[in-house]
PyMOL CGO cylinders between C-alpha atoms (Angstrom):
from pymol import cmd
from pymol.cgo import CYLINDER

trace = [
    CYLINDER, -30.24, 60.82, 73.36, -32.92, 63.44, 72.84, 0.3, 1, 1, 1, 1, 1, 1,
    CYLINDER, -32.92, 63.44, 72.84, -31.63, 63.88, 69.24, 0.3, 1, 1, 1, 1, 1, 1,
    CYLINDER, -31.63, 63.88, 69.24, -32.89, 60.25, 68.46, 0.3, 1, 1, 1, 1, 1, 1,
    CYLINDER, -32.89, 60.25, 68.46, -36.40, 60.99, 69.98, 0.3, 1, 1, 1, 1, 1, 1,
    CYLINDER, -36.40, 60.99, 69.98, -36.65, 64.20, 68.11, 0.3, 1, 1, 1, 1, 1, 1,
    CYLINDER, -36.65, 64.20, 68.11, -35.53, 62.58, 64.90, 0.3, 1, 1, 1, 1, 1, 1,
    CYLINDER, -35.53, 62.58, 64.90, -37.87, 62.98, 61.80, 0.3, 1, 1, 1, 1, 1, 1,
    CYLINDER, -37.87, 62.98, 61.80, -37.82, 59.07, 61.29, 0.3, 1, 1, 1, 1, 1, 1,
    CYLINDER, -37.82, 59.07, 61.29, -39.13, 58.13, 64.74, 0.3, 1, 1, 1, 1, 1, 1,
    CYLINDER, -39.13, 58.13, 64.74, -42.84, 58.80, 63.86, 0.3, 1, 1, 1, 1, 1, 1,
    CYLINDER, -42.84, 58.80, 63.86, -42.86, 56.84, 60.56, 0.3, 1, 1, 1, 1, 1, 1,
    CYLINDER, -42.86, 56.84, 60.56, -40.81, 53.98, 62.02, 0.3, 1, 1, 1, 1, 1, 1,
    CYLINDER, -40.81, 53.98, 62.02, -43.23, 53.89, 65.11, 0.3, 1, 1, 1, 1, 1, 1,
    CYLINDER, -43.23, 53.89, 65.11, -46.19, 53.85, 62.72, 0.3, 1, 1, 1, 1, 1, 1,
    CYLINDER, -46.19, 53.85, 62.72, -44.86, 50.91, 60.81, 0.3, 1, 1, 1, 1, 1, 1,
    CYLINDER, -44.86, 50.91, 60.81, -43.91, 49.04, 63.95, 0.3, 1, 1, 1, 1, 1, 1,
    CYLINDER, -43.91, 49.04, 63.95, -47.50, 49.71, 65.32, 0.3, 1, 1, 1, 1, 1, 1,
    CYLINDER, -47.50, 49.71, 65.32, -49.03, 48.50, 62.13, 0.3, 1, 1, 1, 1, 1, 1,
    CYLINDER, -49.03, 48.50, 62.13, -46.94, 45.28, 62.29, 0.3, 1, 1, 1, 1, 1, 1,
    CYLINDER, -46.94, 45.28, 62.29, -47.82, 44.56, 65.83, 0.3, 1, 1, 1, 1, 1, 1,
    CYLINDER, -47.82, 44.56, 65.83, -51.64, 45.07, 65.11, 0.3, 1, 1, 1, 1, 1, 1,
    CYLINDER, -51.64, 45.07, 65.11, -51.44, 42.87, 61.97, 0.3, 1, 1, 1, 1, 1, 1,
    CYLINDER, -51.44, 42.87, 61.97, -49.55, 40.12, 64.05, 0.3, 1, 1, 1, 1, 1, 1,
    CYLINDER, -49.55, 40.12, 64.05, -52.31, 40.29, 66.67, 0.3, 1, 1, 1, 1, 1, 1,
    CYLINDER, -52.31, 40.29, 66.67, -54.97, 39.91, 63.87, 0.3, 1, 1, 1, 1, 1, 1,
    CYLINDER, -54.97, 39.91, 63.87, -53.17, 37.01, 62.33, 0.3, 1, 1, 1, 1, 1, 1,
    CYLINDER, -53.17, 37.01, 62.33, -52.57, 35.33, 65.78, 0.3, 1, 1, 1, 1, 1, 1,
    CYLINDER, -52.57, 35.33, 65.78, -56.29, 35.60, 66.75, 0.3, 1, 1, 1, 1, 1, 1,
    CYLINDER, -56.29, 35.60, 66.75, -57.29, 33.97, 63.43, 0.3, 1, 1, 1, 1, 1, 1,
    CYLINDER, -57.29, 33.97, 63.43, -54.88, 31.13, 63.90, 0.3, 1, 1, 1, 1, 1, 1,
    CYLINDER, -54.88, 31.13, 63.90, -55.93, 30.64, 67.51, 0.3, 1, 1, 1, 1, 1, 1,
    CYLINDER, -55.93, 30.64, 67.51, -59.56, 30.53, 66.53, 0.3, 1, 1, 1, 1, 1, 1,
    CYLINDER, -59.56, 30.53, 66.53, -58.84, 28.06, 63.80, 0.3, 1, 1, 1, 1, 1, 1,
    CYLINDER, -58.84, 28.06, 63.80, -56.99, 25.89, 66.30, 0.3, 1, 1, 1, 1, 1, 1,
    CYLINDER, -56.99, 25.89, 66.30, -59.82, 26.09, 68.78, 0.3, 1, 1, 1, 1, 1, 1,
    CYLINDER, -59.82, 26.09, 68.78, -62.32, 25.02, 66.01, 0.3, 1, 1, 1, 1, 1, 1,
    CYLINDER, -62.32, 25.02, 66.01, -59.99, 22.00, 65.19, 0.3, 1, 1, 1, 1, 1, 1,
    CYLINDER, -59.99, 22.00, 65.19, -59.75, 20.89, 68.77, 0.3, 1, 1, 1, 1, 1, 1,
    CYLINDER, -59.75, 20.89, 68.77, -63.57, 21.25, 69.18, 0.3, 1, 1, 1, 1, 1, 1,
    CYLINDER, -63.57, 21.25, 69.18, -64.05, 19.03, 66.06, 0.3, 1, 1, 1, 1, 1, 1,
    CYLINDER, -64.05, 19.03, 66.06, -61.44, 16.55, 67.31, 0.3, 1, 1, 1, 1, 1, 1,
    CYLINDER, -61.44, 16.55, 67.31, -63.15, 16.34, 70.78, 0.3, 1, 1, 1, 1, 1, 1,
    CYLINDER, -63.15, 16.34, 70.78, -66.60, 15.81, 69.13, 0.3, 1, 1, 1, 1, 1, 1,
    CYLINDER, -66.60, 15.81, 69.13, -65.14, 12.97, 66.98, 0.3, 1, 1, 1, 1, 1, 1,
    CYLINDER, -65.14, 12.97, 66.98, -63.45, 11.41, 69.97, 0.3, 1, 1, 1, 1, 1, 1,
    CYLINDER, -63.45, 11.41, 69.97, -66.80, 11.34, 71.94, 0.3, 1, 1, 1, 1, 1, 1,
    CYLINDER, -66.80, 11.34, 71.94, -68.55, 9.94, 69.03, 0.3, 1, 1, 1, 1, 1, 1,
    CYLINDER, -68.55, 9.94, 69.03, -65.96, 7.24, 68.68, 0.3, 1, 1, 1, 1, 1, 1,
    CYLINDER, -65.96, 7.24, 68.68, -66.15, 6.30, 72.52, 0.3, 1, 1, 1, 1, 1, 1,
    CYLINDER, -66.15, 6.30, 72.52, -70.06, 6.33, 72.18, 0.3, 1, 1, 1, 1, 1, 1,
    CYLINDER, -70.06, 6.33, 72.18, -69.79, 3.94, 69.18, 0.3, 1, 1, 1, 1, 1, 1,
    CYLINDER, -69.79, 3.94, 69.18, -67.33, 1.69, 71.10, 0.3, 1, 1, 1, 1, 1, 1,
    CYLINDER, -67.33, 1.69, 71.10, -69.84, 1.54, 74.01, 0.3, 1, 1, 1, 1, 1, 1,
    CYLINDER, -69.84, 1.54, 74.01, -72.63, 0.57, 71.74, 0.3, 1, 1, 1, 1, 1, 1,
    CYLINDER, -72.63, 0.57, 71.74, -70.52, -2.07, 70.11, 0.3, 1, 1, 1, 1, 1, 1,
    CYLINDER, -70.52, -2.07, 70.11, -69.44, -3.42, 73.45, 0.3, 1, 1, 1, 1, 1, 1,
    CYLINDER, -69.44, -3.42, 73.45, -73.11, -3.61, 74.58, 0.3, 1, 1, 1, 1, 1, 1,
    CYLINDER, -73.11, -3.61, 74.58, -74.11, -5.26, 71.38, 0.3, 1, 1, 1, 1, 1, 1,
    CYLINDER, -74.11, -5.26, 71.38, -71.29, -7.81, 71.85, 0.3, 1, 1, 1, 1, 1, 1,
    CYLINDER, -71.29, -7.81, 71.85, -72.49, -8.57, 75.46, 0.3, 1, 1, 1, 1, 1, 1,
    CYLINDER, -72.49, -8.57, 75.46, -76.06, -8.87, 74.26, 0.3, 1, 1, 1, 1, 1, 1,
    CYLINDER, -76.06, -8.87, 74.26, -75.13, -11.27, 71.69, 0.3, 1, 1, 1, 1, 1, 1,
    CYLINDER, -75.13, -11.27, 71.69, -72.98, -13.33, 74.02, 0.3, 1, 1, 1, 1, 1, 1,
    CYLINDER, -72.98, -13.33, 74.02, -69.89, -12.96, 71.93, 0.3, 1, 1, 1, 1, 1, 1,
    CYLINDER, -69.89, -12.96, 71.93, -66.34, -13.16, 73.16, 0.3, 1, 1, 1, 1, 1, 1,
    CYLINDER, -66.34, -13.16, 73.16, -64.84, -9.89, 74.67, 0.3, 1, 1, 1, 1, 1, 1,
    CYLINDER, -64.84, -9.89, 74.67, -63.53, -7.45, 72.23, 0.3, 1, 1, 1, 1, 1, 1,
    CYLINDER, -63.53, -7.45, 72.23, -59.84, -7.13, 71.74, 0.3, 1, 1, 1, 1, 1, 1,
    CYLINDER, -59.84, -7.13, 71.74, -58.29, -4.35, 73.62, 0.3, 1, 1, 1, 1, 1, 1,
    CYLINDER, -58.29, -4.35, 73.62, -60.52, -4.59, 76.66, 0.3, 1, 1, 1, 1, 1, 1,
    CYLINDER, -60.52, -4.59, 76.66, -57.57, -5.87, 78.77, 0.3, 1, 1, 1, 1, 1, 1,
    CYLINDER, -57.57, -5.87, 78.77, -59.38, -9.26, 79.60, 0.3, 1, 1, 1, 1, 1, 1,
]
cmd.load_cgo(trace, "trace")
């Protein structure tokens, strides 16, 4: 068992593994940040859409038009 730990290959292999793990964390962080930005943009668009639908509903009520489709009435 100790022969494996004292092997001349353990340090280079460990260095490559460490470099791979660090690179993986960097890529994972970048992907996660992109995902969060996309979710943020989607949430903003959803809120803008909801606001626009409220405005259209108020305008429809103001004009005395029939209820908009999808209102459940």
